[in-house]
N, C-alpha and C positions, 0 to 999 in steps of 0.2 A: 199279684199286682206288686210292682216294684217301687212305685212312687206314690206318695200320699201328701195331701194338703188338708189341714183342718182349720176351720174358721169358727169362732164363737162370736155371735152377735148379741149384744145386750140391747134390747129394745122393748118398749111396752107393747109392740105389735107382734111379738114372737109367735104367739098362738095363731094369729091370722096369717102371718107369713108362712108358717109351717103348713097350715091347711091349704094355702094357695100353691105351694111347691109340690106337695105330695102327688097330685095327678100328673104334673109335668114330669116328675122323676120316675113315675111308674111306667111312662111311655118311652123312657130312654132306651135306645136300641144300639148304642155303640158298644161292641163287644170288648173294646180295649180299655174301657173305663167304667167305674161304678160310682155313683153319687148317692150319698145317704144324708138325710136331713132328720135331725132328732130334736125334740124339746128337752132341754135339761131342767127348765123351770118355766114358769109363766112369762118370764122376761129374758130367758137365755136360750138361744137357738144354736145348735151345732150343725155345721155343714162339713161333711167329710167326703173328699174326693180321692179315689184310688185309681191308678192308671198303670198300664203296662210300659208306657214310654212317655217321654217329656212332651212330644207334640199332642198326644192324647190327653195328658194332664192339662196342658194349656187350653185345649179346646173345651174340655169339660169345665175348667175353671171359668172361662169366658161365659159359657152358657149359664152355669149355676149362679155366678155373681150377678149377671144381668137379671136373672129371674128374681133374686133377692132384692135387688135395687128397684125393679119395677113394682114388686109386691109392696115394698115399703113406701114408695111414692104414692101408690094407689091408696094405701091406708091413710097417709097424710092428707090427701085430697078428700077422702071420704069423711074425715073428722072435721073438716072446715065447716 
């Protein structure tokens, strides 16, 4: 993989977001990119995306960041 993007999210929902993303990322079928989600601590989530080319990186970024956003929004709604 030639291109890489790394994001660290500091949030009190890191553990829940990580748990929500794992099944989605396990089903990932794009052979041109790989997305990894790791917990660095209870409040720090690492999202790493590797891709063979820029269009594949962009597509994987759009999908992964959308998933993180939805998971975070659901946590905020659930806590109300």
